[in-house]
N, C-alpha and C positions, 0 to 999 in steps of 0.2 A: 530487233533484240533488247531494246530499250524498255520494252512494254514486259518482254521476259522476267527481266531483272527486275524490274520493278516491285512485283511482290515479294522478294527476295531482300530487298533493301527496306521495305515498307514492315515486314518480320525481324530485321534484324536490328533498324530501330526501335523497334517497342520491347523488344529484350532487353537494349541496351537502359532504355526507360524504365523499366521493369526492376533489371539488377541498382540502379542510381537508389529507383523509390526502396526496395528492402534493405540498402545501405542506408541509407536516411534514415529507417526508422527504428534503425538501431544507436543511431547515436541522439545520443542524452542533452545532447545541446538545443535540439531541435523543439524541447517542450519544456524549455526552465522554467523554476518555479520564484516566484519571486517572493517567494518566505522563507527561502533559503538565508540561514543565520539571522532572522527576524525571528518575533514573540508568533509560537504558533497563535490560531485565533483560540479565543475565550468560547469553553461551549461547556455545556452542563445541561447532558442527557440525562433520558430515562434510561434503567438499566434491564437489559434481555436478562441476562442470567441470576439478577437481584432483586431485590426491592430496595427502592431509594434512586438515586439519581448521582452520576458522575460526573466530576469538570473538571477542565484544564485546574483548575488552582488545585486540588485535588491529588494531582500529579505531578506537584511540584518536588523538588529534593531527590527524583529520581528518574536515572534517562529509559527512555521506552520507546517500543514500536507500535506505532497506531496504525493498523492494518483494517483496508475498507475492504469488505466485503457483504455480496449478496448471494440469496440462494440461485436465482435467475441468472449468477455468472458463471459462464460456462472457464473461465480464465480463474474462477477462486479455487476450484475442482483441481484446476492443474496446477494449482500452488499451494491447496492444501497439507500439503505433505511435509513441505520445505518447511510451514508457517509450525506445523505441527515439530517438528524437529530443533527449530529456532527456541519454541517454549519449551522444549523438555531440555535444551540446555544450559537451563537458569542463567543463561547472558545478560538479557535483560525482559523484564514482564513485555507480553504483546498483548496490546488493549483491543478487541476488535471494534470497531464500528461498522455497525450492519446498516446497510445502503440501500434506502428506497425498499423495506422489503416487508413483505407482513410476518406478523410474529409468530403465527403456525409453521409459514413456510421457512423461517427461519430458524427454529424450532426442531423440525421437521429433519433441515439439511443436515445440522449439529448432531442428531439424533443419528443419523446415517454415517456422516462423517466422522465424527467425533469434533470435542470443545477443547483446542488446545490456548485459551483465551485464559488468561486472569481476572478478565472482566470482558463484559462485552455492553457496549453503549449502541442506543437504537435512534439512527439519524431517518425519521419515516419519508421528512417532506424536504429531503436533500438541502435546506439551507449551512447545517454546518460542513458538508460535503462542498457547497458551495465558496462557502471562506475559507475552506482549505484550500480550492483551487482543484477538484475533484474532477477529473474527466470524466474519469467511468472507474467503477471496480475492476480489478482490483489495483488497487492503488498502496504503498505503504507509506507512514513518515516516522523520521529518527528523530524523534523530539528529547533532547537533553535535560539534565537535572533544574537544566533552567525555565524551561518550559521553552526553548528556542530549537527551530526544524534544522536539523542538521542536513539532512538528504531525503529527497524524495524520490522514489520507486515508481514510475509509471510505468501498470504491466504488471506481467504476472514476475514475484521477486523468487529466483532458482539461486539454487547453491554456487553458484558462479560468480555472481553479482553479491552475493550474503559475503563469500569469503573477501573478494577480492575489493568489494568497495564497504560494503557497510561493518563489515566488524573489525575492518582497521581503525576506519574511523570511530566505531563503541570506545574501541582500548586506547582511542588517542583522547578520549573524555576526560578531563580531570575526576575521579573520583568522587561525586556530589552527592553520592546520596546519606541519605538523612534517614533517622526509624521515622517508617509509614504505615499509618493505620492499614490493615488488612482490607485487600481488595474483596 
């Protein structure tokens, strides 16, 4: 009798483990960022969308989202519509960090899906991503006007997370915007 129940018990145990794993994957506390409430890492990277460089110092004085994306990233395709809605809302600028991607592939991706970004910087070797603690694309950081990381979204930024977590946090930030040079 036990021999007949053993496969069923093993199956049920695996189902419980799978369910527990899925629940833990949704728990943001499992991937804490040591950058929260600390200054964002300094960066100065070439732009994909224009000539020149864009750096952390250039963004001081205004809050912004830094969205890590790549043409090879399936989650970035899923997230793209939400990023476009956020950018179109005008709540704050969205800066794209093109991560470990060939320029031609990134340009092709933007031509196909559209460019929601105020500016796009290129992290070809991934060093800036490492400085930010990027696990992989997509990831999104909320950086306040003082250059402090206030939130990190690992994985796809969806409408629920935007409305319930990020937007209230953005609205609670002091209005520290100062006139900025055009991106």
